[in-house]
C-alpha positions as CSV (number, residue, x, y, z in Angstrom):
1,M,75.4,-137.5,96.0
2,I,72.0,-138.8,95.2
3,E,72.7,-139.1,91.5
4,Q,75.7,-141.2,92.4
5,N,73.6,-143.4,94.6
6,Q,75.1,-142.1,97.8
7,K,72.5,-141.7,100.4
8,P,72.8,-138.5,102.6
9,D,72.9,-139.2,106.3
10,N,72.3,-137.1,109.4
11,A,75.7,-135.5,109.1
12,T,75.0,-134.5,105.5
13,Y,71.7,-132.9,106.3
14,S,73.2,-131.2,109.4
15,A,76.0,-129.7,107.4
16,L,73.5,-128.3,104.9
17,M,71.3,-126.9,107.6
18,D,74.3,-125.3,109.3
19,G,75.2,-123.5,106.1
20,Y,71.7,-122.1,105.7
21,C,71.7,-121.1,109.4
22,L,75.1,-119.3,109.1
23,Q,73.4,-117.2,106.3
24,G,70.3,-116.5,108.3
25,R,68.2,-118.5,105.8
26,M,66.1,-120.2,108.4
27,D,63.1,-121.1,106.3
28,E,65.4,-123.2,104.0
29,A,67.2,-124.7,107.0
30,K,63.8,-125.9,108.4
31,I,62.9,-127.4,105.0
32,V,66.1,-129.4,105.1
33,F,65.3,-130.5,108.6
34,D,61.8,-131.7,107.4
35,K,63.3,-133.4,104.4
36,M,65.6,-135.3,106.8
37,A,62.6,-136.8,108.6
38,A,60.8,-137.5,105.3
39,S,63.9,-139.4,104.1
40,G,63.5,-141.9,107.0
41,L,66.2,-140.4,109.1
42,N,65.6,-139.4,112.7
43,P,67.0,-135.9,113.4
44,D,69.5,-136.2,116.2
45,V,70.6,-133.9,119.0
46,Q,73.2,-132.2,116.7
47,S,70.7,-131.4,114.0
48,H,68.2,-130.0,116.5
49,S,71.0,-127.9,118.2
50,I,72.0,-126.5,114.8
51,L,68.4,-125.4,114.1
52,I,68.0,-123.9,117.6
53,N,71.3,-122.0,117.2
54,G,70.1,-120.7,113.8
55,Y,66.9,-119.3,115.3
56,M,68.9,-117.6,118.0
57,K,71.6,-116.2,115.9
58,K,71.9,-112.5,115.1
59,M,73.6,-111.9,111.7
60,K,76.0,-109.1,111.1
61,G,75.0,-107.1,108.1
62,L,71.8,-109.0,107.7
63,F,68.4,-109.0,109.4
64,S,68.4,-110.2,113.0
65,V,66.8,-113.7,113.1
66,G,66.4,-113.7,116.9
67,R,63.3,-115.8,116.9
68,Y,63.9,-117.1,120.3
69,L,60.3,-118.4,120.9
70,T,60.7,-120.6,117.8
71,A,64.0,-121.8,119.1
72,I,62.4,-122.8,122.4
73,E,59.7,-124.6,120.5
74,A,62.4,-126.5,118.6
75,F,64.0,-127.3,121.9
76,D,60.7,-128.6,123.3
77,E,60.1,-130.7,120.2
78,M,63.5,-132.2,120.6
79,R,62.7,-133.3,124.1
80,A,59.2,-134.5,123.1
81,A,61.0,-136.7,120.5
82,G,62.8,-138.4,123.4
83,L,66.2,-136.8,122.7
84,K,68.3,-135.6,125.6
85,P,69.8,-132.1,125.1
86,N,73.6,-132.2,125.5
87,F,76.1,-129.6,126.9
88,H,76.2,-127.8,123.5
89,T,72.4,-127.6,123.2
90,Y,72.0,-126.0,126.6
91,C,74.9,-123.5,125.9
92,V,73.4,-122.6,122.5
93,L,70.0,-121.9,124.1
94,L,71.3,-119.9,127.1
95,N,73.7,-117.9,124.9
96,G,70.9,-117.2,122.4
97,L,68.5,-115.9,125.0
98,C,71.2,-113.6,126.4
99,K,72.3,-112.3,123.0
100,N,68.7,-111.6,122.1
101,S,68.1,-109.5,125.3
102,H,66.2,-112.2,127.1
103,V,68.5,-112.5,130.0
104,E,65.8,-113.0,132.6
105,E,64.4,-115.9,130.6
106,A,68.0,-117.4,130.4
107,L,68.3,-117.1,134.2
108,Q,64.9,-118.8,134.7
109,F,65.8,-121.5,132.2
110,L,69.1,-122.1,134.1
111,H,67.1,-122.5,137.3
112,K,64.8,-124.9,135.6
113,M,67.7,-127.0,134.4
114,E,68.9,-127.2,138.1
115,V,65.4,-128.4,139.2
116,D,65.3,-130.9,136.4
117,G,68.6,-132.4,137.6
118,V,70.7,-131.3,134.6
119,D,74.5,-131.5,135.2
120,C,75.1,-127.8,134.9
121,H,78.7,-126.9,134.0
122,I,80.4,-123.6,135.1
123,T,80.4,-122.6,131.4
124,M,76.6,-122.4,131.5
125,Y,76.7,-120.1,134.5
126,N,79.4,-118.0,132.8
127,I,77.1,-117.4,129.8
128,V,74.2,-116.2,132.0
129,L,76.6,-114.1,134.2
130,D,77.9,-112.4,131.0
131,G,74.4,-111.7,129.9
132,L,73.4,-110.2,133.3
133,C,76.6,-108.0,133.4
134,K,76.2,-106.7,129.9
135,C,72.7,-105.5,130.6
136,G,73.7,-103.9,133.9
137,K,71.9,-106.4,136.2
138,L,74.8,-106.5,138.7
139,D,72.7,-107.5,141.7
140,S,71.4,-110.6,139.9
141,A,75.0,-111.3,138.7
142,R,76.4,-111.0,142.2
143,H,73.6,-113.3,143.6
144,L,74.3,-115.9,140.9
145,F,78.1,-115.7,141.4
146,Y,77.9,-116.2,145.2
147,S,75.5,-119.1,144.8
148,L,78.0,-121.1,142.8
149,S,79.7,-122.6,145.9
150,S,76.3,-124.0,147.2
151,K,75.9,-125.7,143.8
152,G,79.3,-127.4,144.2
153,L,80.9,-125.2,141.5
154,D,84.1,-123.3,141.5
155,P,84.4,-120.0,139.5
156,N,87.1,-120.2,136.8
157,V,89.1,-117.5,135.0
158,P,86.2,-116.6,132.6
159,T,83.8,-116.3,135.5
160,Y,86.1,-113.8,137.2
161,N,86.8,-112.0,134.0
162,T,83.1,-111.6,133.4
163,M,82.4,-110.2,136.9
164,I,85.4,-107.9,136.8
165,N,84.4,-106.5,133.4
166,G,80.8,-106.0,134.5
167,L,81.8,-104.2,137.7
168,F,84.3,-101.9,135.9
169,S,81.6,-101.1,133.3
170,E,79.1,-100.0,135.9
171,G,81.7,-98.0,137.8
172,F,82.2,-100.3,140.8
173,L,86.0,-99.9,140.9
174,E,86.7,-101.0,144.4
175,E,84.5,-104.1,144.2
176,A,86.2,-104.9,140.9
177,K,89.6,-104.7,142.6
178,E,88.4,-106.9,145.4
179,F,87.4,-109.5,142.7
180,I,90.9,-109.3,141.3
181,K,92.3,-110.1,144.7
182,K,89.8,-112.9,145.2
183,M,90.6,-114.4,141.9
184,E,94.3,-114.8,142.7
185,E,93.5,-116.0,146.2
186,N,91.3,-118.7,144.8
187,G,94.0,-120.0,142.5
188,C,92.7,-118.6,139.3
189,T,95.7,-117.0,137.5
190,S,94.9,-113.8,135.6
191,N,95.4,-114.2,131.9
192,L,95.8,-111.9,128.9
193,I,92.1,-111.1,128.8
194,T,92.0,-110.4,132.6
195,F,94.7,-107.8,132.3
196,N,93.2,-106.1,129.3
197,I,89.9,-105.8,131.1
198,I,91.6,-104.4,134.2
199,V,93.7,-101.8,132.4
200,Q,90.8,-100.7,130.3
201,G,88.6,-100.3,133.3
202,L,91.2,-98.3,135.2
203,L,92.0,-96.1,132.2
204,K,88.3,-95.3,131.7
205,A,88.0,-94.5,135.4
206,G,91.0,-92.2,135.3
207,E,92.9,-94.4,137.7
208,F,96.2,-94.0,135.8
209,N,98.6,-94.8,138.6
210,D,96.9,-98.2,139.2
211,A,96.8,-98.8,135.4
212,V,100.6,-98.2,135.2
213,V,101.1,-100.9,137.8
214,Y,99.1,-103.4,135.8
215,F,100.8,-102.4,132.6
216,D,104.2,-103.2,134.2
217,E,102.9,-106.5,135.4
218,M,101.6,-107.3,131.9
219,D,105.0,-106.6,130.5
220,R,106.6,-108.7,133.1
221,R,104.4,-111.7,132.2
222,G,104.9,-111.2,128.5
223,F,101.3,-110.3,127.8
224,S,100.3,-108.2,124.8
225,L,97.6,-105.5,124.5
226,H,94.3,-105.8,122.8
227,L,94.0,-103.2,120.0
228,S,91.2,-101.5,121.8
229,T,93.4,-101.2,125.0
230,F,96.2,-99.7,123.0
231,S,93.8,-97.2,121.4
232,L,92.5,-96.3,124.8
233,L,96.0,-95.8,126.1
234,L,96.8,-93.4,123.3
235,D,93.6,-91.4,124.2
236,S,94.7,-91.3,127.8
237,Y,98.1,-90.0,126.8
238,R,96.5,-87.2,124.9
239,D,94.0,-86.4,127.7
240,R,96.7,-86.4,130.3
241,G,98.7,-83.7,128.5
242,N,101.4,-86.1,127.1
243,D,102.1,-87.6,130.5
244,P,105.7,-89.1,130.3
245,S,104.8,-92.1,132.4
246,I,102.1,-93.1,129.9
247,F,104.4,-92.4,127.0
248,K,106.9,-95.0,128.4
249,I,104.1,-97.6,128.4
250,I,103.1,-96.7,124.9
251,E,106.7,-96.9,123.8
252,K,107.1,-100.3,125.4
253,F,104.0,-101.9,123.9
254,A,104.5,-100.2,120.6
255,Q,107.7,-102.2,120.3
256,K,105.7,-105.4,120.9
257,M,103.3,-104.2,118.2
258,G,106.2,-103.9,115.9
259,N,107.1,-107.5,116.7
260,G,103.6,-108.6,115.8
261,S,102.6,-109.4,119.4
262,L,99.7,-106.9,119.7
263,N,96.5,-108.8,120.3
264,N,93.6,-108.0,118.0
265,G,91.2,-109.9,120.1
266,E,90.3,-112.5,117.5
267,G,89.5,-116.0,118.7
268,G,88.0,-115.0,122.0
269,S,86.1,-112.4,124.0
270,Y,86.7,-110.8,127.4
271,S,84.0,-113.1,128.8
């Protein structure tokens, strides 16, 4: 580009930074960031967000970057430069803290955002709720969930999915079932992810009769099974001594699998 007298702009530098961040090459990403400023360009919110996300990211098959303190420093530098973090920036920071086992810090940061008057979206709370549930902090998750109404926020389907999954994971079956009822009562329609969470939770808890009811409802609504759910179903069939009721479910969903409608979970998570 430079040889052809085309001057790189913020988008060019940001794209290059993003590529380095995706590979976990943070030292090189930071060099590009510094070169951007040396070239007379002012790094914008997007470029700062890319750098923060890179510091927070854990790479599969590579070393874990996870330098969350450096990410927070980059966030503070962005604000010191007079740049206002956007929705994406806040989500990146909250998600990074949770993914790097700093859920309490994420919760504190969320509360600080509230105090600072940031317009906090339900997605930001969902990120922290997911982090709390995944590390078994159910009391904190419950407290945050029940505080949403006082903040003028309504739980959405991902909010309920997160709580239901967390409760099933920690063995709170009855409370999880109450959340399922509450979800429908509040006008949040269960989706494919919800049903896979429920049937997995019930199968793991040995609640096969209840699981059959939800399998039938899944079939009625045309939902497919996540691969891990189908695998768990096969294990349940074996453990239950070849239970014919479970075999009927396997047969029904195996036909869907043959038609290519079994869900492999790509493109989304249960939370």
